[in-house]
N, C-alpha and C positions, 0 to 999 in steps of 0.2 A: 327453343330452351335458351335460358340465359346461361350463358358460359361465363365463369370466373376463374382467372388465373390463381396460383397459389399468393400471390402478393396482394390481389384483391381480397381474398379470403382472410389473409393476415389483418387486413386492414379492417375488414368486417369484424373480425373478432377482438380486435384491439380497441376499436370504436366503442364496442360494447363495454369493453372493461373500463376504459378510461371515463365514458359516460359517468361512472359510478363514484368518481374520486371525491369529491370535494368534503371538506370538513363541515360538521355540524357544531354548533356552539352551546347546546343543552347536553344535559346528563343522559346518557344511554339506558335504555331500559334492557336488563340482561336477557330478556326473551324476545326483544325486538317489537315490543308493541307500540313505541313511540311515534308520533309525527314528527317526521324531521324538517328542520328549517330549510332554508335556499339551499340549494345544492352547488350554487355558483360562488367560488371564493377566489376574489382578485389575486392572482400571482402564484397560483398553485401550478406546480410543474412536475410531471412524473415521466420515469423512463423506465421502457420495458424491452426485453429482449425475447425473440421470436425464434422458435427452434423447429425445424420440420424433422419428423420422424417416420421416414419409410420402413417398414419392416422393423429389423431391429438396429439401424443406423441412427444417427442423429447429426443434423447440420443445424448452424446457426445460420438463419437467413435473413434475419431483419432487425434494424434499431428502431424503436418505436418511441415517439415523443408526444407530449401532450400537455398544453398551457391554456389556463384561464385567463383573460385581461377583462378588467373594466373599461368601458368606453367612455373616457372624460368623466363629467359629472353625471352622466345619465345613470340611468338603470339598466341600460344593454351591457350585455357582455359578448365578448370575442372568445370562441373555443377553437383552437388550432390543435388539430390531429395529423400525425405524419407517420409514415412508416416507409423506410429506406432498407433497400436490398444491401446485404453484405455477407462477406464470408464465402461458403462452400457452394453456394448457389450462384454467387456472380463468376466465381474463378472456375469451378468445375463444369457448371451448365451454362455458362455465357448468357446469362438471363441476370437483367437488372430491371427494378421498379422504383418507383416514387410515386407513392399515394398521398394526396392531401385532401383533406376536409376542413373546410373553414367555415365555421356556423356562426351567425348573428343571432343573439339571443335577447328577448325582453325579459328582464329579469324579474320585474313587476308580476307581468301575466304568465310566466313561464313558457312563452312561446316562441318558435324558431321564425326569425324574420327573413332569413337570407341562408343559403347554403351556397359555398364557391367550392368547386372540385378542380383536381388537377390528377389526370391518371396518366402516367408516363411510363411506357414499357419499352422505350427503347423506340421501336421502328412506329410503334402506335402510340400516339399522344391525343388526348382529349382533354378538353377545358369546358366546364359547364357552369351553369348558375341556376339556381332554382330561387325564386321570390313568393313568398306567402303573403297572399293578400285575404285577410280574415274577413274584412268587409264585403269584398266580392265573393268569398269563399271559394278561392281558387288558386292553385299553385301553378306557376309557369316557368318551366324548364326548357332552357336553351343550351344546346351543346355544339361546340365548334372543334374542327380540327386545325390548330395552329400551324400545322406542317402544309396544309393544302387549303389556303387563305380563299380559294376559289369555290370550294366545296360549301354548297347550302348547308345553313345551320341546320341542326335537328330540333323541332320544337314540338314541346307537349305540354298539354293543359289537363288538369285534372280537379274534380271539384274534392274541397275539402271543409273539415268542420273546424271548431275552435281547438279541440285537442290534437290536431294532427301535427306529428313531429317529424325532423329527420332522424336519421341513425344515430346521431349525437345526443340530440335533446331527449329523445325518447326515452333513453336510460336514465337520463338526469330525473326524469319524471318518475322513474322509478323509485327513486331515491325521496321523493316526497310522500310515500304512504307506507303505513306500518307493514312489516314482514312476517310472515309464520310459515312454518313448514305446511304445505299443501294448498295455499293461495296461489291463485291465477289471475293475472291482470292482461287484459288485451289492449295493445296501443295500434293505433294506425299512423304508419310510418310512410313517409314519401320519399321515394329515391327514384332519380331521373325521371321524375314527373309523374311516375305512377304511386298509388298509394295501396298499402297493404295492409292486413290485420295480423298483427304479430302477438300471439299469446306467449306470455311469461310465466313460468311456474317456479315457485320456491320448493325445493326437493327435499332438502336436507337443512341441518345445522350440524356442522362437524369440525374438529381440529384441523387445521392446515399448516403445514410448515411454510415458512417465508424469510423474505430479507428482513422482516421486522419481527421475527420470531415465532412463535407457534402461537396461533390464536383461534378462538371461535369464529368460524365463518358460515355466511349463508351459502348455500350452494343455489344457485339459479340457472335455470334452462330455457333460453329463449326459443322459440321454434319457429325457425329461420329458413328451414329445408324442406323440399317436398314440392310436389304438382301445385302450381298457382301461387307458391310463396315466393320468399325475398330470393331464395336460391333454388333453383329447379332441379335440384339433384339430391340423392340421398346423404345425410351428413347429421352433425348434431353439434351444437355449441353449449359449453358448460363454463359458468364465471363463479369464482368463490370472491366474496366480499367480506371484510371485518365486520363483525355483530358487535361495533362500539360505536363511539360517537363520530369517529373519522370515516366508518366504512370506506375503507382502502380496498380496491381490487386487487388482490395479490398472485391471482394465479387464473389462467382460462385455458380451456382444452377445445380444440377444433378439431373433429373427425370427418374426413371425405373419403370419397373414393380414390383420390390421389395420395392419401396418408393423412398423417395425424400432425398438426400444428399445435406446439406448446408456447404459451406466452408467459413469462414470470416478470415481477416486478424487480427491478434494478437499484433505482434511486427515486427518493421522493423529497422534492423541495419546499421549502415553506410549509412542512408538515414533520411528522415523524422521521427520524433519520433512517433511510433504508440502504445506506452505503455499507460497502463491506467494512 
């Protein structure tokens, strides 16, 4: 069974959140039936805070930041996603983590070209790179241990199709289709060289309080937990994104056997002001 720490689970949740960030340029349909334009917006940056809620307690455990940058004069984009531990998790439990996912995206074809990861949990550190070759229909994944250069790399290769994404680009793709309550989309997501079918369902349209005010939001539930799925344990992930032209992810909730993690938007740069 694939086991993940709270830190990794927070990043999985937030990557799902941040992947829904980019602004659109057209007018929003009030019931969400529009076809959205390109989800990648140069310079947009968001900041979130993650809180761990075991039982009736609440601990701040992570700062989370996301940034989209256009690569030169090309149609490619660089999406940086990062989660850093802080607060009670570090002080009381002596546990720290740094999770980074850097994705290179073909903005014209909306395909992920390369995914670089850093998983730093103190004693355990892993660096990896996945390269997506759509002509040969294969993703090649290589993982190394920078603390033990003599350790042989872990290599994985899997077949892919033209619509295979990584955990970041997959949810960007969700922004390119009309949303309506009851709709379900299935994405093929590659992580660590493996490929998973991830159903994503739009379960409600409801009002949600946030740093940018109380707005109508889509409630989206990616099915990433369970046997044979991305995370092989019991749990759930729910994401709320605004039903407007910006489609800002304002809140996410992750439930696992280890407790509940909540992620809230704190600041939005190059968009609506989400500061206090």
